[in-house]
N, CA, C, O and the ligand as a Tripos MOL2 file, in Angstrom:
@<TRIPOS>MOLECULE
protein
  277   275    70     0     0
PROTEIN
NO_CHARGES

@<TRIPOS>ATOM
      1 N          91.6570   94.0300  118.5600 N.3       1 MET1
      2 CA         92.8370   94.4890  117.7900 C.3       1 MET1
      3 C          92.6580   95.9690  117.4470 C.2       1 MET1
      4 O          91.6290   96.3580  116.8960 O.2       1 MET1
      5 N          93.6300   96.7710  117.7630 N.am      2 THR2
      6 CA         93.5210   98.1920  117.4580 C.3       2 THR2
      7 C          94.3660   98.5390  116.2430 C.2       2 THR2
      8 O          95.3550   97.8700  115.9440 O.2       2 THR2
      9 N          93.9590   99.5930  115.5510 N.am      3 ARG3
     10 CA         94.7200  100.0660  114.4100 C.3       3 ARG3
     11 C          96.1380  100.4330  114.8340 C.2       3 ARG3
     12 O          97.1020  100.2100  114.1010 O.2       3 ARG3
     13 N          96.2420  100.9930  116.0190 N.am      4 GLU4
     14 CA         97.5610  101.3750  116.5250 C.3       4 GLU4
     15 C          98.5040  100.1700  116.5510 C.2       4 GLU4
     16 O          99.6580  100.2610  116.1330 O.2       4 GLU4
     17 N          98.0010   99.0580  117.0430 N.am      5 LYS5
     18 CA         98.8160   97.8380  117.1210 C.3       5 LYS5
     19 C          99.2280   97.3770  115.7360 C.2       5 LYS5
     20 O         100.3680   96.9710  115.5090 O.2       5 LYS5
     21 N          98.2640   97.4480  114.8030 N.am      6 LEU6
     22 CA         98.5670   97.0360  113.4380 C.3       6 LEU6
     23 C          99.6410   97.9300  112.8420 C.2       6 LEU6
     24 O         100.5430   97.4650  112.1450 O.2       6 LEU6
     25 N          99.5280   99.2150  113.1260 N.am      7 GLU7
     26 CA        100.5200  100.1520  112.5770 C.3       7 GLU7
     27 C         101.8890   99.9070  113.1980 C.2       7 GLU7
     28 O         102.9080   99.9600  112.5100 O.2       7 GLU7
     29 N         101.9050   99.6430  114.4860 N.am      8 ASP8
     30 CA        103.1730   99.3160  115.1440 C.3       8 ASP8
     31 C         103.7970   98.0810  114.4960 C.2       8 ASP8
     32 O         105.0000   98.0180  114.2440 O.2       8 ASP8
     33 N         102.9240   97.1000  114.2370 N.am      9 LEU9
     34 CA        103.4000   95.8540  113.6300 C.3       9 LEU9
     35 C         104.0090   96.1270  112.2560 C.2       9 LEU9
     36 O         105.0790   95.6210  111.9160 O.2       9 LEU9
     37 N         103.2970   96.9420  111.4760 N.am     10 LEU10
     38 CA        103.7590   97.2300  110.1160 C.3      10 LEU10
     39 C         105.0390   98.0480  110.1230 C.2      10 LEU10
     40 O         105.8480   97.9500  109.2000 O.2      10 LEU10
     41 N         105.2230   98.8420  111.1440 N.am     11 ARG11
     42 CA        106.4500   99.6430  111.2380 C.3      11 ARG11
     43 C         107.5660   98.8490  111.9030 C.2      11 ARG11
     44 O         108.6550   99.3730  112.1380 O.2      11 ARG11
     45 N         107.2940   97.5990  112.2020 N.am     12 ASP12
     46 CA        108.2750   96.7490  112.8790 C.3      12 ASP12
     47 C         108.7270   97.3430  114.2020 C.2      12 ASP12
     48 O         109.8990   97.2730  114.5700 O.2      12 ASP12
     49 N         107.7660   97.9290  114.9090 N.am     13 GLU13
     50 CA        108.1160   98.5460  116.1810 C.3      13 GLU13
     51 C         107.8400   97.6150  117.3600 C.2      13 GLU13
     52 O         108.0740   97.9660  118.5170 O.2      13 GLU13
     53 N         107.3420   96.4290  117.0440 N.am     14 LEU14
     54 CA        107.0550   95.4870  118.1150 C.3      14 LEU14
     55 C         108.1340   94.4140  118.1550 C.2      14 LEU14
     56 O         108.6570   94.0030  117.1190 O.2      14 LEU14
     57 N         108.4560   93.9710  119.3510 N.am     15 CYS15
     58 CA        109.3910   92.8570  119.4690 C.3      15 CYS15
     59 C         108.6480   91.5670  119.1020 C.2      15 CYS15
     60 O         107.4200   91.5610  119.0050 O.2      15 CYS15
     61 N         109.3830   90.4930  118.9020 N.am     16 ALA16
     62 CA        108.7840   89.2230  118.4690 C.3      16 ALA16
     63 C         107.6980   88.7750  119.4450 C.2      16 ALA16
     64 O         106.6550   88.2580  119.0470 O.2      16 ALA16
     65 N         107.9680   88.9840  120.7210 N.am     17 GLU17
     66 CA        107.0330   88.5640  121.7650 C.3      17 GLU17
     67 C         105.6920   89.2990  121.6290 C.2      17 GLU17
     68 O         104.6270   88.7230  121.8490 O.2      17 GLU17
     69 N         105.7710   90.5760  121.2660 N.am     18 GLU18
     70 CA        104.5540   91.3780  121.1230 C.3      18 GLU18
     71 C         103.8390   91.0860  119.8160 C.2      18 GLU18
     72 O         102.6090   91.0660  119.7690 O.2      18 GLU18
     73 N         104.6070   90.8580  118.7510 N.am     19 SER19
     74 CA        103.9900   90.7240  117.4380 C.3      19 SER19
     75 C         103.4130   89.3340  117.2030 C.2      19 SER19
     76 O         102.4820   89.1800  116.4130 O.2      19 SER19
     77 N         103.9480   88.3220  117.8760 N.am     20 ALA20
     78 CA        103.4880   86.9450  117.6380 C.3      20 ALA20
     79 C         101.9750   86.7860  117.8280 C.2      20 ALA20
     80 O         101.3090   86.2500  116.9420 O.2      20 ALA20
     81 N         101.4170   87.2340  118.9550 N.am     21 PRO21
     82 CA         99.9620   87.0710  119.1150 C.3      21 PRO21
     83 C          99.1600   87.8800  118.1070 C.2      21 PRO21
     84 O          98.0650   87.4750  117.7170 O.2      21 PRO21
     85 N          99.6910   89.0090  117.6880 N.am     22 ILE22
     86 CA         98.9880   89.8280  116.6980 C.3      22 ILE22
     87 C          98.9860   89.1140  115.3530 C.2      22 ILE22
     88 O          97.9600   89.0530  114.6760 O.2      22 ILE22
     89 N         100.1360   88.5750  114.9690 N.am     23 ARG23
     90 CA        100.2140   87.8360  113.7040 C.3      23 ARG23
     91 C          99.3050   86.6120  113.7470 C.2      23 ARG23
     92 O          98.6530   86.2780  112.7580 O.2      23 ARG23
     93 N          99.2680   85.9560  114.8880 N.am     24 ALA24
     94 CA         98.4020   84.7790  115.0390 C.3      24 ALA24
     95 C          96.9440   85.1970  114.8970 C.2      24 ALA24
     96 O          96.1550   84.5070  114.2510 O.2      24 ALA24
     97 N          96.5890   86.3200  115.4970 N.am     25 HIS25
     98 CA         95.2150   86.8070  115.3950 C.3      25 HIS25
     99 C          94.8740   87.1450  113.9460 C.2      25 HIS25
    100 O          93.7720   86.8500  113.4830 O.2      25 HIS25
    101 N          95.8020   87.7540  113.2370 N.am     26 LEU26
    102 CA         95.5580   88.1370  111.8400 C.3      26 LEU26
    103 C          95.2510   86.9150  110.9780 C.2      26 LEU26
    104 O          94.4720   86.9920  110.0280 O.2      26 LEU26
    105 N          95.8730   85.7870  111.3240 N.am     27 ARG27
    106 CA         95.6450   84.5710  110.5400 C.3      27 ARG27
    107 C          94.2190   84.0750  110.6870 C.2      27 ARG27
    108 O          93.6920   83.4080  109.7970 O.2      27 ARG27
    109 N          93.5930   84.4020  111.8130 N.am     28 THR28
    110 CA         92.2620   83.8540  112.0850 C.3      28 THR28
    111 C          91.1450   84.8780  111.9340 C.2      28 THR28
    112 O          89.9700   84.5260  112.0370 O.2      28 THR28
    113 N          91.4910   86.1330  111.6950 N.am     29 CYS29
    114 CA         90.4680   87.1790  111.7190 C.3      29 CYS29
    115 C          90.4680   87.9780  110.4110 C.2      29 CYS29
    116 O          91.3230   88.8390  110.2050 O.2      29 CYS29
    117 N          89.5080   87.6880  109.5330 N.am     30 PRO30
    118 CA         89.4420   88.3820  108.2340 C.3      30 PRO30
    119 C          89.2720   89.8970  108.3930 C.2      30 PRO30
    120 O          89.7890   90.6740  107.5910 O.2      30 PRO30
    121 N          88.5530   90.2990  109.4210 N.am     31 GLU31
    122 CA         88.3320   91.7360  109.6270 C.3      31 GLU31
    123 C          89.6420   92.4580  109.8830 C.2      31 GLU31
    124 O          89.8960   93.5290  109.3320 O.2      31 GLU31
    125 N          90.4640   91.8640  110.7200 N.am     32 CYS32
    126 CA         91.7350   92.4980  111.0350 C.3      32 CYS32
    127 C          92.6950   92.4210  109.8550 C.2      32 CYS32
    128 O          93.5330   93.3040  109.6710 O.2      32 CYS32
    129 N          92.5720   91.3630  109.0570 N.am     33 ARG33
    130 CA         93.4190   91.2950  107.8620 C.3      33 ARG33
    131 C          93.0510   92.4100  106.8990 C.2      33 ARG33
    132 O          93.9220   93.0280  106.2860 O.2      33 ARG33
    133 N          91.7550   92.6640  106.7690 N.am     34 ALA34
    134 CA         91.3050   93.7620  105.9050 C.3      34 ALA34
    135 C          91.8490   95.0780  106.4350 C.2      34 ALA34
    136 O          92.3270   95.9210  105.6760 O.2      34 ALA34
    137 N          91.7690   95.2360  107.7230 N.am     35 GLU35
    138 CA         92.2860   96.4400  108.3690 C.3      35 GLU35
    139 C          93.8010   96.5670  108.1440 C.2      35 GLU35
    140 O          94.3280   97.6570  107.9210 O.2      35 GLU35
    141 N          94.4650   95.4340  108.2090 N.am     36 GLN36
    142 CA         95.9120   95.4330  108.0080 C.3      36 GLN36
    143 C          96.2510   95.9060  106.5920 C.2      36 GLN36
    144 O          97.2160   96.6400  106.3790 O.2      36 GLN36
    145 N          95.4260   95.4650  105.6250 N.am     37 ARG37
    146 CA         95.6890   95.8800  104.2470 C.3      37 ARG37
    147 C          95.5200   97.3900  104.0960 C.2      37 ARG37
    148 O          96.2850   98.0440  103.3880 O.2      37 ARG37
    149 N          94.5070   97.9330  104.7720 N.am     38 VAL38
    150 CA         94.3100   99.3870  104.7390 C.3      38 VAL38
    151 C          95.5300  100.0870  105.3470 C.2      38 VAL38
    152 O          96.0340  101.0750  104.8120 O.2      38 VAL38
    153 N          95.9800   99.5520  106.4630 N.am     39 CYS39
    154 CA         97.1430  100.1410  107.1280 C.3      39 CYS39
    155 C          98.3810  100.0570  106.2460 C.2      39 CYS39
    156 O          99.1750  100.9960  106.1890 O.2      39 CYS39
    157 N          98.5400   98.9460  105.5690 N.am     40 GLU40
    158 CA         99.6930   98.7710  104.6820 C.3      40 GLU40
    159 C          99.6640   99.7880  103.5510 C.2      40 GLU40
    160 O         100.6730  100.4150  103.2300 O.2      40 GLU40
    161 N          98.4860   99.9370  102.9540 N.am     41 SER41
    162 CA         98.3370  100.9040  101.8680 C.3      41 SER41
    163 C          98.6220  102.3050  102.3750 C.2      41 SER41
    164 O          99.2790  103.1050  101.7070 O.2      41 SER41
    165 N          98.1220  102.5870  103.5590 N.am     42 LEU42
    166 CA         98.3420  103.8960  104.1740 C.3      42 LEU42
    167 C          99.8270  104.1340  104.4040 C.2      42 LEU42
    168 O         100.3600  105.1930  104.0730 O.2      42 LEU42
    169 N         100.4740  103.1450  104.9690 N.am     43 THR43
    170 CA        101.9060  103.2670  105.2500 C.3      43 THR43
    171 C         102.6910  103.4760  103.9640 C.2      43 THR43
    172 O         103.5810  104.3240  103.9010 O.2      43 THR43
    173 N         102.3530  102.6910  102.9290 N.am     44 GLU44
    174 CA        103.0450  102.8310  101.6460 C.3      44 GLU44
    175 C         102.8060  104.2060  101.0400 C.2      44 GLU44
    176 O         103.7350  104.8460  100.5470 O.2      44 GLU44
    177 N         101.5570  104.6550  101.0790 N.am     45 ALA45
    178 CA        101.2160  105.9540  100.4920 C.3      45 ALA45
    179 C         101.9780  107.0680  101.1850 C.2      45 ALA45
    180 O         102.4760  107.9930  100.5440 O.2      45 ALA45
    181 N         102.0600  106.9660  102.4880 N.am     46 ILE46
    182 CA        102.7660  107.9990  103.2480 C.3      46 ILE46
    183 C         104.2540  107.9480  102.9440 C.2      46 ILE46
    184 O         104.8980  108.9850  102.7830 O.2      46 ILE46
    185 N         104.7980  106.7420  102.8660 N.am     47 GLN47
    186 CA        106.2250  106.6130  102.5870 C.3      47 GLN47
    187 C         106.5670  107.1350  101.1980 C.2      47 GLN47
    188 O         107.6160  107.7430  100.9870 O.2      47 GLN47
    189 N         105.6540  106.8860  100.2450 N.am     48 ARG48
    190 CA        105.8750  107.3980   98.8910 C.3      48 ARG48
    191 C         105.8300  108.9180   98.8740 C.2      48 ARG48
    192 O         106.6840  109.5770   98.2820 O.2      48 ARG48
    193 N         104.8110  109.4580   99.5390 N.am     49 GLY49
    194 CA        104.5450  110.8850   99.4490 C.3      49 GLY49
    195 C         105.4210  111.7310  100.3430 C.2      49 GLY49
    196 O         105.5770  112.9290  100.1070 O.2      49 GLY49
    197 N         105.9820  111.1370  101.3460 N.am     50 CYS50
    198 CA        106.6350  111.9350  102.3690 C.3      50 CYS50
    199 C         107.6560  111.0920  103.1090 C.2      50 CYS50
    200 O         107.3130  110.1290  103.7940 O.2      50 CYS50
    201 N         108.9090  111.4690  102.9600 N.am     51 LYS51
    202 CA        109.9590  110.6900  103.6120 C.3      51 LYS51
    203 C         109.9700  110.9160  105.1210 C.2      51 LYS51
    204 O         110.3610  110.0430  105.8970 O.2      51 LYS51
    205 N         109.5410  112.0850  105.5050 N.am     52 GLU52
    206 CA        109.5150  112.3930  106.9290 C.3      52 GLU52
    207 C         108.1890  111.9500  107.5200 C.2      52 GLU52
    208 O         107.3060  111.4850  106.7990 O.2      52 GLU52
    209 N         108.0530  112.0890  108.7960 N.am     53 LYS53
    210 CA        106.8250  111.6980  109.4760 C.3      53 LYS53
    211 C         105.6600  112.5040  108.9090 C.2      53 LYS53
    212 O         105.6870  113.7350  108.9020 O.2      53 LYS53
    213 N         104.6370  111.7940  108.4340 N.am     54 ALA54
    214 CA        103.5180  112.4690  107.8030 C.3      54 ALA54
    215 C         102.7200  113.2720  108.8290 C.2      54 ALA54
    216 O         102.4750  112.8050  109.9420 O.2      54 ALA54
    217 N         102.3240  114.4670  108.4490 N.am     55 PRO55
    218 CA        101.4620  115.2350  109.3450 C.3      55 PRO55
    219 C         100.1270  114.5270  109.5290 C.2      55 PRO55
    220 O          99.6560  113.8380  108.6230 O.2      55 PRO55
    221 N          99.5290  114.6900  110.6760 N.am     56 ALA56
    222 CA         98.2830  113.9970  111.0020 C.3      56 ALA56
    223 C          97.2110  114.2610  109.9470 C.2      56 ALA56
    224 O          96.4200  113.3800  109.6120 O.2      56 ALA56
    225 N          97.2010  115.4760  109.4360 N.am     57 GLN57
    226 CA         96.1850  115.8480  108.4460 C.3      57 GLN57
    227 C          96.3210  115.0240  107.1630 C.2      57 GLN57
    228 O          95.3290  114.5410  106.6160 O.2      57 GLN57
    229 N          97.5500  114.8710  106.6980 N.am     58 LEU58
    230 CA         97.8090  114.0840  105.4930 C.3      58 LEU58
    231 C          97.4020  112.6340  105.7060 C.2      58 LEU58
    232 O          96.7520  112.0140  104.8650 O.2      58 LEU58
    233 N          97.8040  112.1250  106.8490 N.am     59 ARG59
    234 CA         97.4270  110.7590  107.2350 C.3      59 ARG59
    235 C          95.9270  110.5570  107.1560 C.2      59 ARG59
    236 O          95.4460  109.5900  106.5650 O.2      59 ARG59
    237 N          95.1950  111.4780  107.7570 N.am     60 ASP60
    238 CA         93.7340  111.3710  107.8000 C.3      60 ASP60
    239 C          93.1510  111.4300  106.3890 C.2      60 ASP60
    240 O          92.2160  110.6980  106.0600 O.2      60 ASP60
    241 N          93.7150  112.3090  105.5620 N.am     61 ALA61
    242 CA         93.2140  112.4640  104.1950 C.3      61 ALA61
    243 C          93.4120  111.1760  103.4100 C.2      61 ALA61
    244 O          92.5060  110.7260  102.7090 O.2      61 ALA61
    245 N          94.5860  110.5880  103.5260 N.am     62 ILE62
    246 CA         94.8910  109.3540  102.8000 C.3      62 ILE62
    247 C          93.9960  108.2190  103.3010 C.2      62 ILE62
    248 O          93.4710  107.4220  102.5240 O.2      62 ILE62
    249 N          93.8440  108.1750  104.6040 N.am     63 LEU63
    250 CA         93.0340  107.1240  105.2040 C.3      63 LEU63
    251 C          91.5850  107.2210  104.7360 C.2      63 LEU63
    252 O          90.9600  106.2150  104.4000 O.2      63 LEU63
    253 N          91.0660  108.4390  104.7180 N.am     64 ALA64
    254 CA         89.6850  108.6610  104.2740 C.3      64 ALA64
    255 C          89.5230  108.2000  102.8310 C.2      64 ALA64
    256 O          88.5060  107.6100  102.4650 O.2      64 ALA64
    257 N          90.5330  108.4770  102.0210 N.am     65 GLN65
    258 CA         90.5190  108.0890  100.6130 C.3      65 GLN65
    259 C          90.4830  106.5640  100.4800 C.2      65 GLN65
    260 O          89.7060  106.0110   99.7010 O.2      65 GLN65
    261 N          91.3360  105.9050  101.2540 N.am     66 LEU66
    262 CA         91.4310  104.4520  101.1960 C.3      66 LEU66
    263 C          90.1260  103.8010  101.6140 C.2      66 LEU66
    264 O          89.7490  102.7470  101.1020 O.2      66 LEU66
    265 N          89.4510  104.4340  102.5400 N.am     67 GLN67
    266 CA         88.2150  103.8590  103.0510 C.3      67 GLN67
    267 C          87.0290  104.2600  102.1900 C.2      67 GLN67
    268 O          85.8900  103.8920  102.4780 O.2      67 GLN67
    269 N          87.2990  105.0140  101.1350 N.am     68 GLY68
    270 CA         86.2820  105.3710  100.1770 C.3      68 GLY68
    271 C          85.2260  106.3100  100.7130 C.2      68 GLY68
    272 O          84.0880  106.3220  100.2430 O.2      68 GLY68
    273 N          85.6140  107.1000  101.7040 N.am     69 SER69
    274 CA         84.6460  108.0450  102.2700 C.3      69 SER69
    275 C          84.8710  109.4400  101.7030 C.2      69 SER69
    276 O          84.1530  110.3740  102.0590 O.2      69 SER69
    277 ZN         90.4140   90.7440  114.7170 Zn       70 ZN70
@<TRIPOS>BOND
     1     1     2 1
     2     2     3 1
     3     3     4 2
     4     3     5 am
     5     5     6 1
     6     6     7 1
     7     7     8 2
     8     7     9 am
     9     9    10 1
    10    10    11 1
    11    11    12 2
    12    11    13 am
    13    13    14 1
    14    14    15 1
    15    15    16 2
    16    15    17 am
    17    17    18 1
    18    18    19 1
    19    19    20 2
    20    19    21 am
    21    21    22 1
    22    22    23 1
    23    23    24 2
    24    23    25 am
    25    25    26 1
    26    26    27 1
    27    27    28 2
    28    27    29 am
    29    29    30 1
    30    30    31 1
    31    31    32 2
    32    31    33 am
    33    33    34 1
    34    34    35 1
    35    35    36 2
    36    35    37 am
    37    37    38 1
    38    38    39 1
    39    39    40 2
    40    39    41 am
    41    41    42 1
    42    42    43 1
    43    43    44 2
    44    43    45 am
    45    45    46 1
    46    46    47 1
    47    47    48 2
    48    47    49 am
    49    49    50 1
    50    50    51 1
    51    51    52 2
    52    51    53 am
    53    53    54 1
    54    54    55 1
    55    55    56 2
    56    55    57 am
    57    57    58 1
    58    58    59 1
    59    59    60 2
    60    59    61 am
    61    61    62 1
    62    62    63 1
    63    63    64 2
    64    63    65 am
    65    65    66 1
    66    66    67 1
    67    67    68 2
    68    67    69 am
    69    69    70 1
    70    70    71 1
    71    71    72 2
    72    71    73 am
    73    73    74 1
    74    74    75 1
    75    75    76 2
    76    75    77 am
    77    77    78 1
    78    78    79 1
    79    79    80 2
    80    79    81 am
    81    81    82 1
    82    82    83 1
    83    83    84 2
    84    83    85 am
    85    85    86 1
    86    86    87 1
    87    87    88 2
    88    87    89 am
    89    89    90 1
    90    90    91 1
    91    91    92 2
    92    91    93 am
    93    93    94 1
    94    94    95 1
    95    95    96 2
    96    95    97 am
    97    97    98 1
    98    98    99 1
    99    99   100 2
   100    99   101 am
   101   101   102 1
   102   102   103 1
   103   103   104 2
   104   103   105 am
   105   105   106 1
   106   106   107 1
   107   107   108 2
   108   107   109 am
   109   109   110 1
   110   110   111 1
   111   111   112 2
   112   111   113 am
   113   113   114 1
   114   114   115 1
   115   115   116 2
   116   115   117 am
   117   117   118 1
   118   118   119 1
   119   119   120 2
   120   119   121 am
   121   121   122 1
   122   122   123 1
   123   123   124 2
   124   123   125 am
   125   125   126 1
   126   126   127 1
   127   127   128 2
   128   127   129 am
   129   129   130 1
   130   130   131 1
   131   131   132 2
   132   131   133 am
   133   133   134 1
   134   134   135 1
   135   135   136 2
   136   135   137 am
   137   137   138 1
   138   138   139 1
   139   139   140 2
   140   139   141 am
   141   141   142 1
   142   142   143 1
   143   143   144 2
   144   143   145 am
   145   145   146 1
   146   146   147 1
   147   147   148 2
   148   147   149 am
   149   149   150 1
   150   150   151 1
   151   151   152 2
   152   151   153 am
   153   153   154 1
   154   154   155 1
   155   155   156 2
   156   155   157 am
   157   157   158 1
   158   158   159 1
   159   159   160 2
   160   159   161 am
   161   161   162 1
   162   162   163 1
   163   163   164 2
   164   163   165 am
   165   165   166 1
   166   166   167 1
   167   167   168 2
   168   167   169 am
   169   169   170 1
   170   170   171 1
   171   171   172 2
   172   171   173 am
   173   173   174 1
   174   174   175 1
   175   175   176 2
   176   175   177 am
   177   177   178 1
   178   178   179 1
   179   179   180 2
   180   179   181 am
   181   181   182 1
   182   182   183 1
   183   183   184 2
   184   183   185 am
   185   185   186 1
   186   186   187 1
   187   187   188 2
   188   187   189 am
   189   189   190 1
   190   190   191 1
   191   191   192 2
   192   191   193 am
   193   193   194 1
   194   194   195 1
   195   195   196 2
   196   195   197 am
   197   197   198 1
   198   198   199 1
   199   199   200 2
   200   199   201 am
   201   201   202 1
   202   202   203 1
   203   203   204 2
   204   203   205 am
   205   205   206 1
   206   206   207 1
   207   207   208 2
   208   207   209 am
   209   209   210 1
   210   210   211 1
   211   211   212 2
   212   211   213 am
   213   213   214 1
   214   214   215 1
   215   215   216 2
   216   215   217 am
   217   217   218 1
   218   218   219 1
   219   219   220 2
   220   219   221 am
   221   221   222 1
   222   222   223 1
   223   223   224 2
   224   223   225 am
   225   225   226 1
   226   226   227 1
   227   227   228 2
   228   227   229 am
   229   229   230 1
   230   230   231 1
   231   231   232 2
   232   231   233 am
   233   233   234 1
   234   234   235 1
   235   235   236 2
   236   235   237 am
   237   237   238 1
   238   238   239 1
   239   239   240 2
   240   239   241 am
   241   241   242 1
   242   242   243 1
   243   243   244 2
   244   243   245 am
   245   245   246 1
   246   246   247 1
   247   247   248 2
   248   247   249 am
   249   249   250 1
   250   250   251 1
   251   251   252 2
   252   251   253 am
   253   253   254 1
   254   254   255 1
   255   255   256 2
   256   255   257 am
   257   257   258 1
   258   258   259 1
   259   259   260 2
   260   259   261 am
   261   261   262 1
   262   262   263 1
   263   263   264 2
   264   263   265 am
   265   265   266 1
   266   266   267 1
   267   267   268 2
   268   267   269 am
   269   269   270 1
   270   270   271 1
   271   271   272 2
   272   271   273 am
   273   273   274 1
   274   274   275 1
   275   275   276 2
@<TRIPOS>SUBSTRUCTURE
     1 MET1         2 RESIDUE 1 A MET
     2 THR2         6 RESIDUE 1 A THR
     3 ARG3        10 RESIDUE 1 A ARG
     4 GLU4        14 RESIDUE 1 A GLU
     5 LYS5        18 RESIDUE 1 A LYS
     6 LEU6        22 RESIDUE 1 A LEU
     7 GLU7        26 RESIDUE 1 A GLU
     8 ASP8        30 RESIDUE 1 A ASP
     9 LEU9        34 RESIDUE 1 A LEU
    10 LEU10       38 RESIDUE 1 A LEU
    11 ARG11       42 RESIDUE 1 A ARG
    12 ASP12       46 RESIDUE 1 A ASP
    13 GLU13       50 RESIDUE 1 A GLU
    14 LEU14       54 RESIDUE 1 A LEU
    15 CYS15       58 RESIDUE 1 A CYS
    16 ALA16       62 RESIDUE 1 A ALA
    17 GLU17       66 RESIDUE 1 A GLU
    18 GLU18       70 RESIDUE 1 A GLU
    19 SER19       74 RESIDUE 1 A SER
    20 ALA20       78 RESIDUE 1 A ALA
    21 PRO21       82 RESIDUE 1 A PRO
    22 ILE22       86 RESIDUE 1 A ILE
    23 ARG23       90 RESIDUE 1 A ARG
    24 ALA24       94 RESIDUE 1 A ALA
    25 HIS25       98 RESIDUE 1 A HIS
    26 LEU26      102 RESIDUE 1 A LEU
    27 ARG27      106 RESIDUE 1 A ARG
    28 THR28      110 RESIDUE 1 A THR
    29 CYS29      114 RESIDUE 1 A CYS
    30 PRO30      118 RESIDUE 1 A PRO
    31 GLU31      122 RESIDUE 1 A GLU
    32 CYS32      126 RESIDUE 1 A CYS
    33 ARG33      130 RESIDUE 1 A ARG
    34 ALA34      134 RESIDUE 1 A ALA
    35 GLU35      138 RESIDUE 1 A GLU
    36 GLN36      142 RESIDUE 1 A GLN
    37 ARG37      146 RESIDUE 1 A ARG
    38 VAL38      150 RESIDUE 1 A VAL
    39 CYS39      154 RESIDUE 1 A CYS
    40 GLU40      158 RESIDUE 1 A GLU
    41 SER41      162 RESIDUE 1 A SER
    42 LEU42      166 RESIDUE 1 A LEU
    43 THR43      170 RESIDUE 1 A THR
    44 GLU44      174 RESIDUE 1 A GLU
    45 ALA45      178 RESIDUE 1 A ALA
    46 ILE46      182 RESIDUE 1 A ILE
    47 GLN47      186 RESIDUE 1 A GLN
    48 ARG48      190 RESIDUE 1 A ARG
    49 GLY49      194 RESIDUE 1 A GLY
    50 CYS50      198 RESIDUE 1 A CYS
    51 LYS51      202 RESIDUE 1 A LYS
    52 GLU52      206 RESIDUE 1 A GLU
    53 LYS53      210 RESIDUE 1 A LYS
    54 ALA54      214 RESIDUE 1 A ALA
    55 PRO55      218 RESIDUE 1 A PRO
    56 ALA56      222 RESIDUE 1 A ALA
    57 GLN57      226 RESIDUE 1 A GLN
    58 LEU58      230 RESIDUE 1 A LEU
    59 ARG59      234 RESIDUE 1 A ARG
    60 ASP60      238 RESIDUE 1 A ASP
    61 ALA61      242 RESIDUE 1 A ALA
    62 ILE62      246 RESIDUE 1 A ILE
    63 LEU63      250 RESIDUE 1 A LEU
    64 ALA64      254 RESIDUE 1 A ALA
    65 GLN65      258 RESIDUE 1 A GLN
    66 LEU66      262 RESIDUE 1 A LEU
    67 GLN67      266 RESIDUE 1 A GLN
    68 GLY68      270 RESIDUE 1 A GLY
    69 SER69      274 RESIDUE 1 A SER
    70 ZN70       277 GROUP 0 **** ****
């Protein structure tokens, strides 16, 4: 499972056919669920802070913060 896929899923950019196996995997994989939560927080933080597409730098900064690094 890649972060990219999780982000696509969270942005609802995947069709049902694509998202079904990912959702099924999330149900069985605690690691990916944890990753999904990070992605969700990231997505929310970006949406709060910036209505437009977040610059890569901002994204990285928020992500680093969420991961406690
Ligand atoms: Zn997984």
